[in-house]
C-alpha positions, 0 to 999 in steps of 0.5 A, a space after each residue: 577652291 570655291 567662288 564663295 571662299 574666294 570672296 571671303 579670303 583674307 578677312 577673319 570670321 565674325 568671332 575674330 571681329 568680335 574678339 578685336 573691337 573688345 580689346 580696341 575698346 578694353 584699351 581705349 578704356 584702360 587709358 581713359 581710366 589712366 588719364 582720370 586717375 592722374 588727373 585725380 591725384 593732382 590736386 592742383 597744387 603745381 599749377 596753383 603755386 604757378 609764378 606769373 613770371 616764369 611758370 617755376 612752382 612757387 616756393 618750389 613745391 615738394 613733389 612726392 618723394 620717399 622719406 618719413 614727415 617727422 618733427 625736426 623742431 617744435 614749440 608750445 605756444 605758451 600765452 599770449 604775447 603781453 602789449 599785443 593785445 590790440 595791434 598785434 605785430 601789423 606791418 612787421 615781419 617775424 623772422 623765428 630761428 630755429 634749430 633742426 633735430 633731424 635732416 630732410 629733403 623737404 619742409 613744412 610749418 605750422 603756425 599758431 593763432 592759438 591765443 588770437 581773439 581775432 583771425 590773423 591774416 599772414 600775406 607773405 611766408 618764407 623759409 630758409 637756412 640760417 647763412 650765418 649764427 646769430 644773424 637774420 641773414 639767409 644762406 645763399 639760394 635756400 630762400 623758399 617762398 611759402 604757400 598754403 594751399 597754393 595761395 601766398 596768403 592765409 588766414 588763421 582763425 583765431 584760437 586756430 592752426 596752419 600747415 604751409 605747403 612743403 617746399 622743396 629744401 635740403 635742411 641738415 641736421 643741427 642748421 639753423 632755418 629762419 622761418 619768417 611772417 608778415 602780416 599787414 593787419 591787426 590781430 592780437 594777442 600774438 600767440 608766443 613762446 618766451 624763454 626760447 633761449 634762441 635770438 629771433 629778429 623783427 624787421 619794419 614791412 614786408 621783408 620776408 624774402 630779404 637775405 641780407 638780414 639787413 632790416 632785421 635791427 629788432 632782435 627777440 628771445 621769443 618764438 612768435 606764431 611758429 609751432 612746428 618745423 617738420 621735414 620730410 626724412 630718410 634720416 629718422 623714422 619717427 618722432 620722440 616728443 618730450 614734454 615738460 616745464 622750464 627743465 625741458 624748455 631749456 632755462 638757464 642754459 647758454 643762449 644760441 647753443 641748443 644745449 637743452 638736454 633734448 638737443 643733447 638727447 637728439 645727437 645722442 640718438 643720432 651718433 649712435 644710430 650712425 654708429 650701428 647701434 641697435 636704437 631707433 632712429 628719431 628725432 626729439 621735439 620740445 614741448 617744454 613750457 618753464 612753469 608748467 605743471 600736471 594739473 594746473 594751468 594758468 589764467 585767461 581763456 585760453 589759459 596761458 601755460 596750460 596744463 599738462 592735462 589739457 595740452 597733451 592731445 595738442 602737443 603730444 598726440 598730435 606731433 608729427 609722425 610721434 613713436 615715442 613719448 617722455 614726460 618730465 612733470 611735477 616739480 612745479 606742481 610741488 613747487 606752486 601749490 599755495 599749500 602742499 601738493 597731494 602727491 597722489 593727485 600729481 601721480 594719478 594726472 601723470 598716469 592718465 596721460 600716460 593712459 592716453 597715450 597708450 590709448 595710441 598705442 604710444 610707450 611713455 618713459 618717465 622721469 624722477 623728479 630732481 631736487 630743488 634743496 637750496 631754492 627758495 621754494 624749498 621745505 621738508 613737506 615739499 620734499 617728503 611729496 617729491 620723494 613720495 612721487 619717486 618712489 611710485 615712479 622708480 617702482 614701475 607704477 607710473 610709467 613703462 620706463 624710468 630716466 632717474 634724473 634724481 639719482 643721476 643728478 643730485 648730490 651724493 652727499 646731500 641728496 636734496 639737492 643738484 650736485 654743485 657742477 650740475 646746478 646752474 646756480 638756482 638750485 633748481 634747473 640743471 647748467 649744461 652739464 647737467 643737462 647733458 647729464 640728464 640726456 645721458 640718463 635717457 635709455 635710447 633703446 628702451 624708446 622702441 616699442 609699442 605700449 604694453 597690452 592691457 591685460 
């Protein structure tokens, strides 16, 4: 062994040094990238949401999780609430009660100031499960404080809307959910949905996180500001959006009983899926507005009771997780027309809605118009318009699939009228039994699939 070899014994040659150095540098670079990506993926919500009194996330902010965001409940902003033009509901807590049409492990809400002429400042908002039916009390342990981009306070611009950060809360199917907001400042008019068929509550002062329900002494038949409750669900993989008028809105159905036909449809879909039937696992949200028409909206800017044509993007295409659409509109275009409605104009309006749904790849089920013989607005000429519209719908020249509500609910001895036990008594709106029969008419399997390809 030479002396030179003795001095180099145990040391790697130069090429091995370079390889070792390159490996170390690569490891450092990979670690740095990992740290950077992790930091970039955290939008700071957890830090912003930390409480000063213990570092717990504000409202138990929902972490990343599995599931699909779907609509559990929704209501269309329908009008400016009369009498709220100057002060709104300043200094009052608004506790909306809504019914979850599917379950989930996290939840978020959307607030609307569509009809407000000034910004709506909400300084406190919460979400909880209802403790008892018909009261404003919260179930123990379910109260969650809501944040918006990590902050308690949110300003909803006039004409705009905001969606909250998700909170971790198990929302069971069929649960009543309390969504409460408080604004200390004047902001009007209030955006609301009348004829909710659900009792909600008002209290004086900031009672947002009250769980007893005691301060909520005023009962109200409206939903205010709130337009959507979404859940992160492993029960549903998409949302069916139903666009309609008072019949979809559930007019005359039993209050606080969730017997609108859309409620029954949601229950049918869930039961069929649990029984292993080959049906889509969809939730159902109700975008009915009483008095709504395909072609014509109400007065004001924005219009009270906007037409189906004007609200289609907001109330249908922009709904969370929309996978299928059902349209039940047209009877008010007949009944509320000053002269005689043009059936071709109504049909063209319906086809335009279908085209817009198809542009998003959505399949559309459409309903035939139910009879209204005996109603104060009935006439033979209006009946002829209804029959013309229904003939086109049944012929498959309007929608992708048909729910034939007319054939299902009409009196077999006088097809111009609703069958007596399906009639609430006004000869236009169904009874609870009639609403259930409507839901039973919809082909559940037919809700699956995309819009047909254009030839």
